[in-house]
GUGUDREN-285932 format. One record per residue (C-alpha): residue number from 1; x, z, y. Coordinates in Angstrom, 3 decimals. Example, Ala and Ser with C-alpha at 12.3 -4.5 7.8 and 13.67 -1.06 7.14 Angstrom:
2
SITE, n, xx, zz, yy
SITE, 1, 12.300, 7.800, -4.500
SITE, 2, 13.670, 7.140, -1.060
***
This chain:
533
SITE, n, xx, zz, yy
SITE, 1, -46.012, -19.527, 5.809
SITE, 2, -44.581, -22.146, 3.000
SITE, 3, -41.901, -23.339, 2.391
SITE, 4, -41.490, -27.062, 3.316
SITE, 5, -41.670, -29.289, 0.354
SITE, 6, -40.096, -32.558, -0.232
SITE, 7, -40.249, -35.038, -3.480
SITE, 8, -36.779, -36.294, -3.015
SITE, 9, -34.938, -37.155, -6.372
SITE, 10, -33.197, -34.489, -8.767
SITE, 11, -29.392, -36.015, -8.664
SITE, 12, -28.594, -37.030, -12.471
SITE, 13, -27.419, -39.997, -13.971
SITE, 14, -29.034, -39.916, -17.512
SITE, 15, -32.500, -38.957, -16.871
SITE, 16, -33.777, -39.922, -20.373
SITE, 17, -31.076, -37.959, -22.136
SITE, 18, -32.247, -35.045, -20.149
SITE, 19, -35.714, -36.005, -21.540
SITE, 20, -34.710, -35.918, -25.276
SITE, 21, -32.989, -32.212, -24.917
SITE, 22, -35.805, -30.917, -23.461
SITE, 23, -38.130, -32.462, -25.926
SITE, 24, -36.218, -31.686, -28.954
SITE, 25, -36.072, -28.057, -27.537
SITE, 26, -39.511, -27.633, -26.681
SITE, 27, -40.210, -29.372, -30.171
SITE, 28, -38.387, -26.478, -31.838
SITE, 29, -40.998, -23.641, -30.207
SITE, 30, -44.093, -25.781, -30.822
SITE, 31, -43.846, -26.248, -34.565
SITE, 32, -44.203, -22.777, -35.533
SITE, 33, -46.698, -22.125, -32.156
SITE, 34, -49.119, -25.309, -33.393
SITE, 35, -48.867, -24.161, -37.090
SITE, 36, -49.919, -20.477, -36.180
SITE, 37, -52.600, -21.083, -33.459
SITE, 38, -54.191, -23.443, -35.979
SITE, 39, -54.095, -20.704, -38.839
SITE, 40, -55.728, -18.303, -36.256
SITE, 41, -58.069, -20.650, -35.073
SITE, 42, -60.131, -21.248, -38.436
SITE, 43, -58.194, -24.925, -38.795
SITE, 44, -55.561, -26.100, -41.050
SITE, 45, -52.116, -25.299, -39.839
SITE, 46, -51.356, -28.963, -39.931
SITE, 47, -54.083, -29.371, -37.125
SITE, 48, -52.327, -27.471, -34.767
SITE, 49, -49.487, -29.853, -35.226
SITE, 50, -51.782, -32.820, -35.071
SITE, 51, -53.150, -32.123, -31.819
SITE, 52, -49.672, -31.213, -29.965
SITE, 53, -48.885, -34.813, -31.778
SITE, 54, -51.671, -36.094, -30.090
SITE, 55, -50.520, -34.559, -26.663
SITE, 56, -47.189, -36.152, -26.462
SITE, 57, -47.509, -39.269, -27.713
SITE, 58, -51.088, -40.647, -26.578
SITE, 59, -51.695, -37.810, -23.219
SITE, 60, -47.927, -38.088, -21.813
SITE, 61, -48.229, -41.732, -21.231
SITE, 62, -51.697, -41.403, -19.405
SITE, 63, -51.807, -38.376, -17.329
SITE, 64, -50.924, -36.711, -13.885
SITE, 65, -48.979, -33.674, -14.704
SITE, 66, -45.405, -34.974, -15.770
SITE, 67, -43.563, -31.806, -16.535
SITE, 68, -46.645, -29.901, -18.424
SITE, 69, -46.893, -29.960, -22.505
SITE, 70, -49.935, -31.128, -23.706
SITE, 71, -50.801, -28.856, -26.979
SITE, 72, -52.987, -26.045, -28.997
SITE, 73, -53.098, -22.509, -26.947
SITE, 74, -53.724, -19.305, -27.740
SITE, 75, -56.304, -19.355, -24.973
SITE, 76, -58.489, -21.113, -27.448
SITE, 77, -58.358, -19.268, -30.355
SITE, 78, -61.445, -17.229, -29.571
SITE, 79, -63.290, -20.216, -28.616
SITE, 80, -61.782, -22.303, -32.297
SITE, 81, -62.569, -19.723, -34.688
SITE, 82, -65.712, -18.573, -33.457
SITE, 83, -66.785, -22.574, -33.869
SITE, 84, -65.742, -22.702, -37.381
SITE, 85, -67.598, -19.312, -38.311
SITE, 86, -70.268, -19.699, -36.186
SITE, 87, -71.059, -23.318, -37.133
SITE, 88, -69.985, -22.880, -40.702
SITE, 89, -72.394, -19.946, -41.448
SITE, 90, -70.257, -18.699, -44.636
SITE, 91, -68.606, -22.343, -45.381
SITE, 92, -65.765, -22.227, -43.050
SITE, 93, -64.693, -26.278, -44.495
SITE, 94, -68.153, -27.143, -43.094
SITE, 95, -67.215, -25.256, -39.726
SITE, 96, -64.012, -26.270, -39.510
SITE, 97, -65.758, -30.076, -39.397
SITE, 98, -68.596, -29.559, -37.094
SITE, 99, -65.903, -27.647, -34.537
SITE, 100, -64.631, -30.955, -34.606
SITE, 101, -67.793, -32.803, -33.784
SITE, 102, -67.994, -30.066, -31.117
SITE, 103, -64.784, -30.753, -29.426
SITE, 104, -64.953, -34.123, -29.599
SITE, 105, -68.389, -33.816, -27.326
SITE, 106, -66.849, -31.511, -25.148
SITE, 107, -63.602, -34.251, -24.731
SITE, 108, -66.220, -36.608, -23.904
SITE, 109, -67.518, -34.122, -21.085
SITE, 110, -63.903, -33.286, -19.708
SITE, 111, -63.723, -37.310, -19.311
SITE, 112, -66.941, -37.208, -17.046
SITE, 113, -65.401, -34.655, -14.997
SITE, 114, -62.375, -36.282, -14.126
SITE, 115, -64.397, -39.448, -13.502
SITE, 116, -66.517, -37.483, -11.413
SITE, 117, -63.188, -35.612, -9.663
SITE, 118, -64.182, -32.193, -10.541
SITE, 119, -60.822, -30.812, -12.294
SITE, 120, -59.950, -28.970, -9.194
SITE, 121, -63.706, -26.658, -9.581
SITE, 122, -61.610, -24.260, -11.670
SITE, 123, -59.531, -23.444, -9.137
SITE, 124, -62.248, -21.665, -7.329
SITE, 125, -62.329, -19.263, -10.504
SITE, 126, -61.305, -16.192, -9.480
SITE, 127, -57.860, -14.772, -10.564
SITE, 128, -58.557, -11.528, -11.953
SITE, 129, -61.567, -12.953, -13.888
SITE, 130, -59.356, -15.517, -15.745
SITE, 131, -56.959, -12.931, -16.816
SITE, 132, -59.793, -10.438, -17.907
SITE, 133, -60.607, -13.399, -20.287
SITE, 134, -56.932, -13.566, -21.435
SITE, 135, -56.485, -10.539, -22.098
SITE, 136, -59.793, -10.052, -24.106
SITE, 137, -58.752, -12.937, -25.767
SITE, 138, -54.993, -11.254, -26.380
SITE, 139, -56.733, -8.291, -27.720
SITE, 140, -58.670, -10.190, -30.217
SITE, 141, -55.711, -12.542, -31.250
SITE, 142, -54.020, -8.974, -32.276
SITE, 143, -56.664, -7.427, -33.795
SITE, 144, -57.052, -10.273, -36.206
SITE, 145, -53.301, -11.503, -36.669
SITE, 146, -51.415, -7.716, -37.326
SITE, 147, -53.415, -7.750, -40.551
SITE, 148, -52.310, -11.155, -41.484
SITE, 149, -48.626, -10.206, -40.658
SITE, 150, -48.948, -6.779, -43.027
SITE, 151, -50.392, -9.662, -45.598
SITE, 152, -53.478, -6.828, -45.539
SITE, 153, -57.573, -8.260, -45.465
SITE, 154, -59.385, -6.175, -43.014
SITE, 155, -62.886, -4.680, -43.417
SITE, 156, -64.164, -4.925, -40.265
SITE, 157, -65.240, -7.890, -38.634
SITE, 158, -65.654, -7.200, -34.636
SITE, 159, -62.908, -7.551, -32.210
SITE, 160, -62.559, -3.290, -31.661
SITE, 161, -63.411, -2.581, -35.035
SITE, 162, -60.332, -5.143, -36.411
SITE, 163, -57.916, -3.029, -34.113
SITE, 164, -59.045, 0.355, -35.087
SITE, 165, -58.478, -0.795, -38.651
SITE, 166, -54.446, -1.825, -37.871
SITE, 167, -53.480, 1.781, -38.657
SITE, 168, -54.857, 1.682, -42.252
SITE, 169, -53.519, -1.489, -42.387
SITE, 170, -49.940, -0.228, -42.143
SITE, 171, -50.468, 2.042, -44.495
SITE, 172, -51.631, -0.122, -47.260
SITE, 173, -49.751, -2.976, -45.812
SITE, 174, -47.609, -4.819, -48.946
SITE, 175, -44.375, -4.433, -48.295
SITE, 176, -42.669, -8.158, -48.860
SITE, 177, -45.389, -9.518, -46.540
SITE, 178, -44.851, -6.620, -44.161
SITE, 179, -41.482, -6.588, -44.204
SITE, 180, -41.000, -10.654, -42.792
SITE, 181, -44.033, -9.646, -40.200
SITE, 182, -42.417, -6.282, -39.116
SITE, 183, -38.934, -8.149, -38.965
SITE, 184, -40.504, -11.026, -37.352
SITE, 185, -42.012, -8.973, -34.510
SITE, 186, -38.649, -7.426, -34.087
SITE, 187, -36.784, -10.405, -33.212
SITE, 188, -39.796, -11.832, -30.899
SITE, 189, -39.392, -8.451, -28.979
SITE, 190, -36.012, -7.978, -28.881
SITE, 191, -35.039, -11.023, -28.440
SITE, 192, -35.445, -10.764, -24.438
SITE, 193, -33.139, -7.912, -23.904
SITE, 194, -30.175, -10.013, -25.290
SITE, 195, -27.912, -11.304, -22.507
SITE, 196, -25.575, -13.391, -24.966
SITE, 197, -25.830, -17.500, -23.923
SITE, 198, -26.746, -17.792, -27.530
SITE, 199, -29.872, -15.814, -27.046
SITE, 200, -30.811, -18.142, -24.310
SITE, 201, -30.294, -21.480, -25.862
SITE, 202, -32.057, -20.807, -28.699
SITE, 203, -36.140, -19.624, -28.878
SITE, 204, -36.597, -16.664, -30.457
SITE, 205, -39.387, -18.637, -32.547
SITE, 206, -36.701, -20.964, -34.326
SITE, 207, -35.117, -17.481, -35.252
SITE, 208, -38.024, -16.086, -36.685
SITE, 209, -37.865, -19.171, -38.549
SITE, 210, -34.353, -19.352, -39.889
SITE, 211, -34.922, -15.430, -40.720
SITE, 212, -38.452, -15.664, -42.480
SITE, 213, -38.143, -18.656, -44.705
SITE, 214, -35.297, -17.321, -46.425
SITE, 215, -37.196, -13.781, -47.111
SITE, 216, -40.310, -15.549, -48.181
SITE, 217, -38.035, -17.328, -51.185
SITE, 218, -36.002, -14.108, -51.793
SITE, 219, -39.312, -12.498, -52.119
SITE, 220, -40.298, -15.894, -54.665
SITE, 221, -43.455, -16.284, -52.443
SITE, 222, -43.774, -19.820, -53.675
SITE, 223, -45.226, -18.136, -57.411
SITE, 224, -47.441, -15.820, -58.086
SITE, 225, -46.169, -12.557, -59.086
SITE, 226, -47.077, -8.944, -58.865
SITE, 227, -44.564, -6.362, -58.237
SITE, 228, -44.210, -2.121, -57.708
SITE, 229, -42.955, -0.223, -54.687
SITE, 230, -43.518, 3.528, -54.876
SITE, 231, -44.907, 3.301, -57.733
SITE, 232, -47.772, 1.010, -56.489
SITE, 233, -49.061, -2.270, -57.384
SITE, 234, -48.863, -5.411, -55.171
SITE, 235, -49.360, -9.195, -55.525
SITE, 236, -47.821, -12.427, -53.713
SITE, 237, -48.379, -15.736, -54.073
SITE, 238, -48.379, -19.250, -52.553
SITE, 239, -51.215, -17.664, -50.317
SITE, 240, -48.797, -15.923, -48.206
SITE, 241, -47.096, -19.855, -47.550
SITE, 242, -48.482, -22.419, -44.889
SITE, 243, -50.264, -24.988, -46.997
SITE, 244, -49.719, -28.679, -46.433
SITE, 245, -51.985, -32.017, -47.517
SITE, 246, -50.192, -33.961, -49.773
SITE, 247, -49.906, -36.628, -47.562
SITE, 248, -50.124, -37.461, -43.455
SITE, 249, -53.523, -39.549, -44.547
SITE, 250, -54.931, -36.598, -46.189
SITE, 251, -54.435, -34.119, -43.242
SITE, 252, -57.394, -36.325, -40.811
SITE, 253, -60.383, -34.783, -41.127
SITE, 254, -63.787, -36.343, -39.724
SITE, 255, -66.071, -34.781, -37.729
SITE, 256, -69.497, -33.645, -38.909
SITE, 257, -72.350, -34.162, -36.224
SITE, 258, -74.803, -32.807, -38.114
SITE, 259, -75.404, -29.373, -36.374
SITE, 260, -74.100, -30.675, -32.561
SITE, 261, -77.600, -30.187, -31.009
SITE, 262, -77.817, -26.651, -32.428
SITE, 263, -77.769, -24.065, -29.917
SITE, 264, -74.903, -22.756, -31.712
SITE, 265, -72.931, -25.742, -31.077
SITE, 266, -74.126, -26.955, -27.064
SITE, 267, -72.451, -22.957, -26.269
SITE, 268, -69.309, -23.623, -27.958
SITE, 269, -69.180, -27.420, -26.048
SITE, 270, -69.985, -25.500, -22.561
SITE, 271, -67.298, -23.035, -23.916
SITE, 272, -64.639, -25.557, -24.946
SITE, 273, -65.399, -28.329, -22.065
SITE, 274, -65.445, -25.644, -19.149
SITE, 275, -62.758, -22.923, -20.013
SITE, 276, -60.109, -25.661, -21.821
SITE, 277, -60.369, -27.376, -18.253
SITE, 278, -59.906, -24.118, -16.512
SITE, 279, -56.944, -23.082, -18.005
SITE, 280, -55.222, -26.986, -18.508
SITE, 281, -56.384, -27.103, -14.147
SITE, 282, -54.724, -23.527, -13.226
SITE, 283, -51.628, -24.030, -15.926
SITE, 284, -51.236, -27.907, -14.009
SITE, 285, -50.753, -26.321, -11.147
SITE, 286, -48.648, -23.065, -11.983
SITE, 287, -46.409, -25.751, -13.753
SITE, 288, -46.211, -28.018, -10.215
SITE, 289, -44.853, -24.533, -8.472
SITE, 290, -42.171, -24.175, -11.353
SITE, 291, -41.156, -28.024, -11.038
SITE, 292, -37.851, -28.672, -8.665
SITE, 293, -38.595, -31.581, -7.477
SITE, 294, -42.341, -30.007, -6.523
SITE, 295, -43.993, -32.897, -7.394
SITE, 296, -47.607, -32.264, -7.352
SITE, 297, -49.936, -33.372, -10.015
SITE, 298, -52.927, -35.428, -10.102
SITE, 299, -55.659, -33.415, -11.479
SITE, 300, -57.880, -35.199, -12.121
SITE, 301, -56.042, -37.997, -14.035
SITE, 302, -54.337, -35.875, -16.156
SITE, 303, -57.980, -34.253, -16.948
SITE, 304, -58.837, -37.347, -17.803
SITE, 305, -55.809, -38.132, -20.139
SITE, 306, -56.943, -34.523, -21.390
SITE, 307, -60.355, -35.509, -22.499
SITE, 308, -58.806, -38.724, -23.833
SITE, 309, -56.170, -36.885, -25.958
SITE, 310, -58.949, -33.820, -27.251
SITE, 311, -61.401, -37.332, -28.218
SITE, 312, -58.565, -38.404, -30.230
SITE, 313, -57.659, -34.784, -32.304
SITE, 314, -60.628, -33.992, -32.175
SITE, 315, -61.666, -37.224, -33.717
SITE, 316, -58.930, -36.800, -36.663
SITE, 317, -59.036, -33.048, -37.179
SITE, 318, -57.375, -31.466, -34.577
SITE, 319, -57.784, -28.394, -32.186
SITE, 320, -58.435, -28.738, -28.587
SITE, 321, -55.543, -28.786, -26.387
SITE, 322, -54.628, -28.161, -22.861
SITE, 323, -51.491, -27.974, -20.532
SITE, 324, -49.856, -25.040, -21.482
SITE, 325, -47.720, -23.020, -19.202
SITE, 326, -45.367, -21.000, -21.470
SITE, 327, -44.145, -25.039, -23.942
SITE, 328, -43.985, -25.873, -20.400
SITE, 329, -41.750, -23.682, -18.331
SITE, 330, -39.790, -23.942, -21.809
SITE, 331, -39.398, -27.767, -21.260
SITE, 332, -38.761, -27.434, -17.135
SITE, 333, -35.853, -24.489, -18.325
SITE, 334, -34.305, -27.190, -20.645
SITE, 335, -33.731, -29.560, -17.766
SITE, 336, -37.189, -32.563, -18.429
SITE, 337, -37.242, -34.281, -15.449
SITE, 338, -40.362, -36.967, -16.424
SITE, 339, -43.903, -36.926, -18.842
SITE, 340, -40.864, -38.622, -21.484
SITE, 341, -40.353, -34.782, -22.747
SITE, 342, -43.657, -34.544, -23.685
SITE, 343, -43.820, -37.822, -25.312
SITE, 344, -40.391, -36.584, -27.568
SITE, 345, -41.961, -33.552, -28.385
SITE, 346, -44.573, -34.956, -30.153
SITE, 347, -42.554, -37.772, -31.080
SITE, 348, -40.039, -35.018, -32.473
SITE, 349, -42.823, -33.472, -34.037
SITE, 350, -44.338, -36.819, -36.065
SITE, 351, -41.293, -37.077, -38.052
SITE, 352, -40.625, -33.619, -38.874
SITE, 353, -43.813, -33.440, -40.507
SITE, 354, -43.967, -36.911, -42.289
SITE, 355, -39.855, -35.943, -43.188
SITE, 356, -39.668, -32.374, -44.086
SITE, 357, -43.116, -31.244, -44.959
SITE, 358, -41.533, -29.047, -47.882
SITE, 359, -40.111, -27.185, -45.453
SITE, 360, -43.084, -26.429, -43.474
SITE, 361, -44.552, -25.218, -46.952
SITE, 362, -41.800, -22.642, -47.077
SITE, 363, -42.627, -20.807, -43.523
SITE, 364, -44.599, -17.198, -44.153
SITE, 365, -47.989, -16.875, -42.770
SITE, 366, -46.812, -13.321, -41.505
SITE, 367, -44.176, -14.487, -39.730
SITE, 368, -46.654, -17.029, -37.436
SITE, 369, -48.976, -14.123, -36.894
SITE, 370, -46.277, -12.173, -35.776
SITE, 371, -45.332, -15.294, -33.086
SITE, 372, -49.248, -14.688, -32.451
SITE, 373, -49.410, -10.838, -31.947
SITE, 374, -46.342, -11.474, -29.400
SITE, 375, -48.516, -13.441, -27.597
SITE, 376, -51.450, -11.776, -27.487
SITE, 377, -49.249, -8.747, -26.620
SITE, 378, -48.484, -10.217, -23.461
SITE, 379, -51.649, -11.419, -22.405
SITE, 380, -53.492, -8.277, -22.959
SITE, 381, -50.385, -6.679, -21.743
SITE, 382, -50.698, -2.939, -19.581
SITE, 383, -49.131, -4.886, -16.539
SITE, 384, -52.213, -7.036, -15.953
SITE, 385, -53.821, -3.468, -15.309
SITE, 386, -51.445, -2.830, -12.974
SITE, 387, -51.263, -5.379, -10.946
SITE, 388, -55.075, -5.841, -10.451
SITE, 389, -54.778, -2.313, -9.109
SITE, 390, -52.137, -2.883, -7.275
SITE, 391, -54.279, -5.780, -5.513
SITE, 392, -57.121, -3.560, -4.561
SITE, 393, -59.659, -1.242, -6.971
SITE, 394, -62.257, -4.610, -6.293
SITE, 395, -59.950, -6.996, -8.596
SITE, 396, -59.454, -3.613, -11.054
SITE, 397, -63.144, -4.041, -11.347
SITE, 398, -63.325, -7.593, -11.926
SITE, 399, -60.268, -7.387, -14.276
SITE, 400, -61.937, -4.896, -16.578
SITE, 401, -65.663, -5.967, -16.309
SITE, 402, -64.487, -9.354, -17.973
SITE, 403, -62.059, -7.866, -20.494
SITE, 404, -64.461, -5.385, -21.819
SITE, 405, -68.059, -8.005, -21.518
SITE, 406, -65.816, -10.233, -23.135
SITE, 407, -64.984, -8.093, -26.258
SITE, 408, -68.527, -6.875, -26.138
SITE, 409, -70.303, -10.251, -26.537
SITE, 410, -68.145, -13.793, -25.920
SITE, 411, -66.117, -15.960, -23.539
SITE, 412, -68.586, -17.574, -22.081
SITE, 413, -70.355, -14.344, -21.374
SITE, 414, -67.244, -12.808, -20.089
SITE, 415, -66.604, -15.118, -17.539
SITE, 416, -70.088, -15.524, -16.429
SITE, 417, -70.798, -11.364, -15.675
SITE, 418, -67.080, -11.549, -14.291
SITE, 419, -68.147, -14.067, -11.547
SITE, 420, -71.502, -12.229, -10.998
SITE, 421, -70.135, -9.168, -10.169
SITE, 422, -67.356, -10.687, -8.043
SITE, 423, -70.603, -11.883, -6.115
SITE, 424, -72.169, -8.400, -6.134
SITE, 425, -68.702, -7.277, -4.662
SITE, 426, -68.499, -9.516, -1.797
SITE, 427, -72.491, -8.796, -0.868
SITE, 428, -70.735, -5.323, -0.915
SITE, 429, -68.125, -6.325, 1.696
SITE, 430, -70.682, -7.416, 4.114
SITE, 431, -70.863, -11.308, 2.961
SITE, 432, -74.818, -12.723, 3.126
SITE, 433, -75.809, -15.151, 0.763
SITE, 434, -75.821, -17.688, 3.230
SITE, 435, -72.593, -17.246, 4.631
SITE, 436, -70.366, -17.164, 0.757
SITE, 437, -72.815, -20.807, 0.448
SITE, 438, -72.918, -22.391, 3.171
SITE, 439, -69.475, -21.495, 5.039
SITE, 440, -69.215, -24.084, 8.040
SITE, 441, -65.446, -25.957, 8.134
SITE, 442, -64.156, -27.571, 11.157
SITE, 443, -60.632, -29.416, 11.504
SITE, 444, -59.237, -29.937, 14.876
SITE, 445, -55.926, -31.921, 14.712
SITE, 446, -53.420, -31.615, 17.447
SITE, 447, -50.388, -33.885, 17.326
SITE, 448, -48.428, -32.438, 14.151
SITE, 449, -50.689, -29.307, 13.584
SITE, 450, -54.281, -29.585, 11.825
SITE, 451, -56.401, -26.297, 12.735
SITE, 452, -58.785, -25.665, 9.919
SITE, 453, -61.748, -23.638, 11.086
SITE, 454, -63.794, -21.125, 9.601
SITE, 455, -66.951, -19.289, 9.980
SITE, 456, -68.736, -17.642, 7.675
SITE, 457, -66.627, -15.961, 4.716
SITE, 458, -63.278, -17.440, 3.572
SITE, 459, -64.213, -16.708, -0.125
SITE, 460, -63.462, -18.892, -3.637
SITE, 461, -66.983, -20.754, -2.497
SITE, 462, -65.508, -22.396, 0.503
SITE, 463, -62.274, -22.762, -0.749
SITE, 464, -62.674, -26.521, -2.487
SITE, 465, -63.856, -27.737, 1.039
SITE, 466, -60.438, -26.304, 2.262
SITE, 467, -58.233, -27.607, -0.004
SITE, 468, -59.778, -30.711, 0.312
SITE, 469, -59.413, -30.963, 3.916
SITE, 470, -55.619, -29.565, 3.119
SITE, 471, -54.498, -32.313, 0.931
SITE, 472, -56.487, -35.278, 3.004
SITE, 473, -54.500, -34.532, 5.892
SITE, 474, -52.196, -37.488, 7.155
SITE, 475, -48.365, -37.500, 6.287
SITE, 476, -47.794, -36.990, 9.779
SITE, 477, -49.228, -33.453, 10.182
SITE, 478, -46.062, -31.015, 9.800
SITE, 479, -47.818, -27.711, 10.492
SITE, 480, -51.466, -27.547, 8.818
SITE, 481, -53.472, -23.810, 10.065
SITE, 482, -56.229, -22.151, 8.919
SITE, 483, -57.990, -20.248, 11.075
SITE, 484, -60.244, -16.744, 9.749
SITE, 485, -60.718, -15.125, 13.059
SITE, 486, -64.834, -16.089, 12.447
SITE, 487, -64.848, -14.947, 8.879
SITE, 488, -66.944, -12.172, 7.747
SITE, 489, -64.301, -11.539, 4.802
SITE, 490, -61.713, -13.522, 2.842
SITE, 491, -61.330, -12.876, -0.899
SITE, 492, -58.224, -12.074, -3.170
SITE, 493, -58.984, -15.723, -4.780
SITE, 494, -58.620, -17.671, -1.319
SITE, 495, -55.488, -15.837, -0.174
SITE, 496, -53.850, -16.960, -3.658
SITE, 497, -54.711, -20.243, -3.924
SITE, 498, -54.020, -20.492, -0.243
SITE, 499, -50.322, -19.587, -1.411
SITE, 500, -50.391, -22.228, -4.241
SITE, 501, -52.186, -24.954, -2.247
SITE, 502, -48.879, -25.166, -0.165
SITE, 503, -46.678, -26.041, -3.251
SITE, 504, -48.924, -28.679, -3.651
SITE, 505, -47.924, -30.685, 0.465
SITE, 506, -44.571, -32.430, 0.142
SITE, 507, -44.383, -32.533, 3.920
SITE, 508, -46.102, -29.839, 6.253
SITE, 509, -46.701, -25.723, 5.795
SITE, 510, -49.570, -23.939, 5.640
SITE, 511, -50.333, -20.597, 7.766
SITE, 512, -52.881, -18.352, 7.851
SITE, 513, -54.177, -17.034, 11.324
SITE, 514, -57.055, -14.271, 12.568
SITE, 515, -55.864, -12.061, 9.790
SITE, 516, -55.519, -9.291, 12.329
SITE, 517, -59.101, -8.352, 12.709
SITE, 518, -59.870, -7.895, 8.960
SITE, 519, -59.291, -4.560, 6.944
SITE, 520, -57.267, -5.227, 4.202
SITE, 521, -57.962, -3.385, 0.559
SITE, 522, -54.409, -2.565, -0.389
SITE, 523, -51.149, -3.135, 0.835
SITE, 524, -51.243, -6.592, -1.597
SITE, 525, -50.522, -9.442, 0.728
SITE, 526, -53.699, -11.179, -1.091
SITE, 527, -55.579, -8.042, -0.801
SITE, 528, -59.064, -8.536, -0.447
SITE, 529, -60.313, -8.442, 3.626
SITE, 530, -63.081, -7.758, 5.135
SITE, 531, -64.105, -7.154, 9.320
SITE, 532, -65.109, -3.080, 9.953
SITE, 533, -68.276, -3.304, 11.873
***
């Protein structure tokens, strides 16, 4: 049973001051991450900052999720670099402009999704498939960025080949660049273990910049030169630093629609639209659960605002954006109370890029690569394998299949195969095609109680209908019972999303009934359950 949620306002006299403080804190975190994500995506580094500026100044006033921060995210790096590389066919500049055109079309599709009220479709996607996809993205990020952090150009091109080549790059690392990259990694991995109040008040990426920039100047990276280390010659220069155009106007890049009807463009349009929508929706729901006031986001309104923001960002050469959960959590932890914090974080980014571009050009790429390696290791942490195994063998299979297929092919195929395997597992658990896709739902209200009875299967395919019934409950309803007495099976996605759904209710609780007759596949409370014949 969920807790009762209220929308009572938090105490506090100066919400603007709190939002300004949170916005500034998020700006400090976002600046290096936006640069690094853009660099890893094959976009100019400043394109990531432009996207975050659009997310703050344009999307926040329109959006329906008050505390989520909009900006570029690591989860879309693989799609972005794939689009730039494949659409450019060897010309990364041409690929960048064509990827922007793809971004505009994908953004328009997101706006259509929102107008058709389809934002919630992402809720029905299996968490294990999503985590498998993100773990694959983490592996790909580590494989690409570890070499940048060491100052080495790899010879491999495939994700697993790049990972396998990391030991070789360690052995042939450029010592000065590697010193910056390794020190940055040490700070990022070690900062969370410090208990000092100062360590909690200062974001680790800011500490990385505070160390990396002086080191870059000490090694004289702005000027090309060679040096010897252990009788071996190495070269360094401005190519190891962030490069920016001369003015903000030069940052703007126009999309190239010449290849927009090609098979490759259509593939990436679908991936940007679907993966961006799913990730953003799930992030909004996760942030809602962290909001001290337990406000429920208007997911369709927020998706509309996100689509508008992506349309603007792509039109001027920016990256695709989503609701980013790490920066959103930092926003909440810093005391944000409204969407003004997101707006101000965008304002601070714009002011910094306009007023201090020379400081940005002092940032070593190795430091940004280290931040991305850190992010990638968190996405692909072995703990995700352990967590999937703890939930049940079926979830471990979904996670592993999605991870492996994504690494071997691409995101769209990986997610598609993962969902296909999920259906096969459900058939193996006794659910028929009709039960999965034609589950009957009956709602009966008795005073303050609403009983939702399912006949068939309580699976990801019936989740949206149940959610619609739950959120349509009158305000007088204080107790919602989801009755699974007459179902063949209840899957992990259904159970985990029902728990998340409780966070969206300001005045009611949700409980599950009829679960005693179902066999649980593990000891985890969200493990798949099936009826034994």
